[in-house]
A tleap script that builds the chain and sets N, CA, C and O, in Angstrom:
source leaprc.protein.ff14SB
mol = sequence {
  NMET THR LYS THR GLU LEU LYS ARG LYS THR
  ASP GLU ALA VAL THR GLU THR LYS THR ALA
  LEU GLN THR VAL TYR ASP ALA LEU ASN HIE
  GLY GLN GLN GLN LYS LEU LEU ASN ASP GLU
  ALA VAL ALA ALA LEU PHE GLU ARG TYR GLY
  VAL VAL CTHR
}
set mol.1.N position { 124.306 92.397 99.628 }
set mol.1.CA position { 123.115 92.078 99.156 }
set mol.1.C position { 122.961 92.340 97.759 }
set mol.1.O position { 123.232 93.436 97.270 }
set mol.2.N position { 122.426 91.117 96.935 }
set mol.2.CA position { 122.550 91.069 95.504 }
set mol.2.C position { 121.263 92.213 95.016 }
set mol.2.O position { 120.504 92.694 95.857 }
set mol.3.N position { 121.172 92.527 93.613 }
set mol.3.CA position { 120.294 93.187 93.441 }
set mol.3.C position { 118.994 92.441 93.332 }
set mol.3.O position { 117.963 93.112 93.372 }
set mol.4.N position { 118.909 91.070 93.191 }
set mol.4.CA position { 117.654 90.290 93.027 }
set mol.4.C position { 117.224 90.106 94.799 }
set mol.4.O position { 116.027 90.100 95.086 }
set mol.5.N position { 117.893 90.015 95.507 }
set mol.5.CA position { 117.593 90.003 96.977 }
set mol.5.C position { 117.230 91.451 97.253 }
set mol.5.O position { 116.323 91.450 98.086 }
set mol.6.N position { 117.541 92.604 96.920 }
set mol.6.CA position { 117.116 93.865 97.239 }
set mol.6.C position { 115.781 93.943 96.748 }
set mol.6.O position { 114.858 94.299 97.481 }
set mol.7.N position { 115.591 93.576 95.325 }
set mol.7.CA position { 114.312 93.622 94.598 }
set mol.7.C position { 113.303 92.787 95.401 }
set mol.7.O position { 112.144 93.150 95.600 }
set mol.8.N position { 113.773 91.777 95.792 }
set mol.8.CA position { 112.710 91.084 96.598 }
set mol.8.C position { 112.234 91.572 97.855 }
set mol.8.O position { 111.036 91.603 98.134 }
set mol.9.N position { 113.210 91.981 98.674 }
set mol.9.CA position { 113.005 92.544 99.942 }
set mol.9.C position { 112.019 93.987 99.785 }
set mol.9.O position { 111.230 94.366 100.651 }
set mol.10.N position { 112.219 94.530 98.748 }
set mol.10.CA position { 111.481 96.018 98.577 }
set mol.10.C position { 110.037 95.547 98.062 }
set mol.10.O position { 109.036 96.147 98.456 }
set mol.11.N position { 109.950 94.545 97.242 }
set mol.11.CA position { 108.566 94.323 96.804 }
set mol.11.C position { 108.052 93.655 98.057 }
set mol.11.O position { 106.857 93.925 98.183 }
set mol.12.N position { 108.540 92.818 99.118 }
set mol.12.CA position { 107.828 92.455 100.006 }
set mol.12.C position { 107.460 93.653 101.066 }
set mol.12.O position { 106.392 93.651 101.678 }
set mol.13.N position { 108.290 94.507 101.195 }
set mol.13.CA position { 108.025 95.895 102.241 }
set mol.13.C position { 106.725 96.428 101.556 }
set mol.13.O position { 105.756 96.717 102.258 }
set mol.14.N position { 106.683 96.578 100.055 }
set mol.14.CA position { 105.589 97.216 99.486 }
set mol.14.C position { 104.265 96.726 99.657 }
set mol.14.O position { 103.244 97.388 99.842 }
set mol.15.N position { 104.410 95.353 99.564 }
set mol.15.CA position { 103.129 94.212 99.781 }
set mol.15.C position { 102.577 94.482 101.109 }
set mol.15.O position { 101.386 94.682 101.346 }
set mol.16.N position { 103.599 94.471 102.011 }
set mol.16.CA position { 103.169 94.507 103.559 }
set mol.16.C position { 102.471 96.014 103.755 }
set mol.16.O position { 101.472 96.006 104.474 }
set mol.17.N position { 102.851 97.232 103.234 }
set mol.17.CA position { 102.489 98.234 103.466 }
set mol.17.C position { 100.954 98.500 103.068 }
set mol.17.O position { 100.036 99.040 103.686 }
set mol.18.N position { 101.044 97.842 101.651 }
set mol.18.CA position { 99.767 97.948 100.789 }
set mol.18.C position { 98.596 97.173 101.808 }
set mol.18.O position { 97.548 97.674 102.215 }
set mol.19.N position { 99.043 96.007 102.037 }
set mol.19.CA position { 98.140 95.038 103.075 }
set mol.19.C position { 97.834 95.909 104.257 }
set mol.19.O position { 96.647 95.980 104.577 }
set mol.20.N position { 98.740 96.604 104.979 }
set mol.20.CA position { 98.436 97.245 106.142 }
set mol.20.C position { 97.371 98.363 105.820 }
set mol.20.O position { 96.324 98.424 106.463 }
set mol.21.N position { 97.635 99.136 104.929 }
set mol.21.CA position { 96.816 100.418 104.616 }
set mol.21.C position { 95.393 99.868 104.044 }
set mol.21.O position { 94.388 100.519 104.328 }
set mol.22.N position { 95.279 98.775 103.304 }
set mol.22.CA position { 94.075 98.240 102.784 }
set mol.22.C position { 93.107 97.639 104.155 }
set mol.22.O position { 91.881 97.740 104.202 }
set mol.23.N position { 93.849 97.093 105.078 }
set mol.23.CA position { 93.018 96.452 106.208 }
set mol.23.C position { 92.397 97.705 107.118 }
set mol.23.O position { 91.295 97.660 107.665 }
set mol.24.N position { 93.326 98.839 107.173 }
set mol.24.CA position { 92.869 99.839 107.995 }
set mol.24.C position { 91.649 100.480 107.231 }
set mol.24.O position { 90.602 100.776 107.807 }
set mol.25.N position { 91.873 100.671 105.883 }
set mol.25.CA position { 90.711 101.432 105.171 }
set mol.25.C position { 89.347 100.509 105.251 }
set mol.25.O position { 88.236 100.983 105.486 }
set mol.26.N position { 89.578 99.299 105.049 }
set mol.26.CA position { 88.439 98.492 104.923 }
set mol.26.C position { 87.773 98.341 106.525 }
set mol.26.O position { 86.615 97.925 106.582 }
set mol.27.N position { 88.343 98.605 107.566 }
set mol.27.CA position { 88.027 98.547 109.122 }
set mol.27.C position { 86.981 100.043 109.216 }
set mol.27.O position { 86.162 100.224 110.117 }
set mol.28.N position { 87.201 100.864 108.248 }
set mol.28.CA position { 86.481 102.143 108.808 }
set mol.28.C position { 85.192 101.869 108.013 }
set mol.28.O position { 85.002 101.164 107.022 }
set mol.29.N position { 84.201 102.787 108.885 }
set mol.29.CA position { 82.754 103.019 108.129 }
set mol.29.C position { 83.027 103.848 107.059 }
set mol.29.O position { 84.112 104.400 106.879 }
set mol.30.N position { 81.911 103.959 106.238 }
set mol.30.CA position { 81.749 104.721 104.977 }
set mol.30.C position { 82.339 106.207 105.294 }
set mol.30.O position { 83.385 106.567 104.754 }
set mol.31.N position { 81.651 107.029 106.165 }
set mol.31.CA position { 81.983 108.361 106.457 }
set mol.31.C position { 83.333 108.584 106.824 }
set mol.31.O position { 83.894 109.655 106.595 }
set mol.32.N position { 83.941 107.518 107.444 }
set mol.32.CA position { 85.282 107.659 107.963 }
set mol.32.C position { 86.307 107.391 106.811 }
set mol.32.O position { 87.445 107.855 106.885 }
set mol.33.N position { 85.932 106.704 105.840 }
set mol.33.CA position { 86.552 106.366 104.792 }
set mol.33.C position { 86.628 107.563 103.783 }
set mol.33.O position { 87.639 107.905 103.169 }
set mol.34.N position { 85.371 108.150 103.714 }
set mol.34.CA position { 85.341 109.653 102.952 }
set mol.34.C position { 86.218 110.717 103.520 }
set mol.34.O position { 86.920 111.525 102.913 }
set mol.35.N position { 86.048 110.565 104.758 }
set mol.35.CA position { 86.759 111.869 105.586 }
set mol.35.C position { 88.387 111.658 105.222 }
set mol.35.O position { 89.110 112.565 104.810 }
set mol.36.N position { 88.793 110.331 105.449 }
set mol.36.CA position { 90.390 109.972 105.164 }
set mol.36.C position { 90.674 110.471 103.832 }
set mol.36.O position { 91.600 111.264 103.666 }
set mol.37.N position { 89.891 110.037 102.787 }
set mol.37.CA position { 90.282 110.396 101.331 }
set mol.37.C position { 90.303 111.810 101.217 }
set mol.37.O position { 91.310 112.158 100.601 }
set mol.38.N position { 89.611 112.737 101.557 }
set mol.38.CA position { 89.487 114.115 101.573 }
set mol.38.C position { 91.066 114.810 101.829 }
set mol.38.O position { 91.511 115.835 101.312 }
set mol.39.N position { 91.702 113.936 102.752 }
set mol.39.CA position { 93.177 114.472 102.818 }
set mol.39.C position { 93.879 114.125 101.705 }
set mol.39.O position { 93.758 112.962 101.320 }
set mol.40.N position { 94.652 114.937 101.042 }
set mol.40.CA position { 95.193 114.828 99.734 }
set mol.40.C position { 96.431 113.977 100.038 }
set mol.40.O position { 96.844 113.243 99.141 }
set mol.41.N position { 97.098 114.009 101.288 }
set mol.41.CA position { 98.230 113.305 101.532 }
set mol.41.C position { 97.861 111.747 101.629 }
set mol.41.O position { 98.396 110.825 101.015 }
set mol.42.N position { 96.811 111.687 102.556 }
set mol.42.CA position { 96.529 110.235 102.445 }
set mol.42.C position { 95.785 109.486 101.012 }
set mol.42.O position { 95.787 108.286 100.738 }
set mol.43.N position { 95.244 110.481 100.322 }
set mol.43.CA position { 94.661 109.997 98.787 }
set mol.43.C position { 96.025 109.478 98.009 }
set mol.43.O position { 96.096 108.401 97.416 }
set mol.44.N position { 97.042 110.398 98.115 }
set mol.44.CA position { 98.306 109.860 97.379 }
set mol.44.C position { 99.018 108.782 97.939 }
set mol.44.O position { 99.570 107.948 97.221 }
set mol.45.N position { 99.045 108.739 99.115 }
set mol.45.CA position { 99.744 107.255 99.925 }
set mol.45.C position { 98.757 106.223 99.371 }
set mol.45.O position { 99.322 105.192 99.005 }
set mol.46.N position { 97.496 106.234 99.222 }
set mol.46.CA position { 96.612 105.313 98.927 }
set mol.46.C position { 96.803 104.825 97.412 }
set mol.46.O position { 96.722 103.630 97.129 }
set mol.47.N position { 97.091 105.929 96.343 }
set mol.47.CA position { 97.229 105.692 95.282 }
set mol.47.C position { 98.471 105.152 95.051 }
set mol.47.O position { 98.459 104.235 94.229 }
set mol.48.N position { 99.528 105.432 95.515 }
set mol.48.CA position { 101.141 105.140 95.478 }
set mol.48.C position { 101.162 103.634 95.714 }
set mol.48.O position { 101.886 102.926 95.013 }
set mol.49.N position { 100.286 103.044 96.813 }
set mol.49.CA position { 100.353 101.734 97.217 }
set mol.49.C position { 99.181 100.884 96.653 }
set mol.49.O position { 99.182 99.674 96.883 }
set mol.50.N position { 98.302 101.379 96.014 }
set mol.50.CA position { 97.373 100.623 95.169 }
set mol.50.C position { 96.248 100.170 95.952 }
set mol.50.O position { 95.677 99.147 95.573 }
set mol.51.N position { 95.776 100.858 97.141 }
set mol.51.CA position { 94.686 100.559 98.046 }
set mol.51.C position { 93.427 100.739 97.178 }
set mol.51.O position { 93.303 101.729 96.457 }
set mol.52.N position { 92.475 99.752 97.255 }
set mol.52.CA position { 91.355 99.868 96.552 }
set mol.52.C position { 90.388 100.659 97.436 }
set mol.52.O position { 90.118 100.231 98.559 }
set mol.53.N position { 89.805 101.906 96.928 }
set mol.53.CA position { 88.938 102.783 97.638 }
set mol.53.C position { 87.767 102.574 97.128 }
set mol.53.O position { 86.791 103.199 97.544 }
savepdb mol mol.pdb
quit
């Protein structure tokens, strides 16, 4: 696997993860979103992947 191919596949994986997290977050009601964001591990994960909260 070349460096370029590895970079492309890594970028695709990050994008897929961000999209999945954003979809789950958007499907929750406001109270559920707030409760989820109170968990520091989840909040850090959202920050890492750039999920809009």
